[in-house]
C-alpha positions, 0 to 999 in steps of 0.5 A: 500500500502506498502512502503518497495520497496521505503524504499529500493530504497531510502536507497540505494540512501542515501548510494550512496549520502554519498559516493559521499559527501565523495569523494568531501570531500577527493578531496577538491573540492566543485563543484555545485554537492557537494551542490546539493548532500547535499540537496539530502541527506537532502531530502532522510533522510526526506523521509526515516523518513516519510516512516519508520514512516508510515510503522510502523504505518501500521504494528502496525494496523495489 
């Protein structure tokens, strides 16, 4: 099974999360969504690292 579609989706999600954090940083407000977004960024980066490593392993086996 290939993880490429999930990598693309999570890459776009990471981009949107970064824009969201930048918005909160420039507006100088810190609602609960700001902290939830930081947690989501950490989760998304962790998933992307895992998925890219697994995909590279699968490609090297072929």
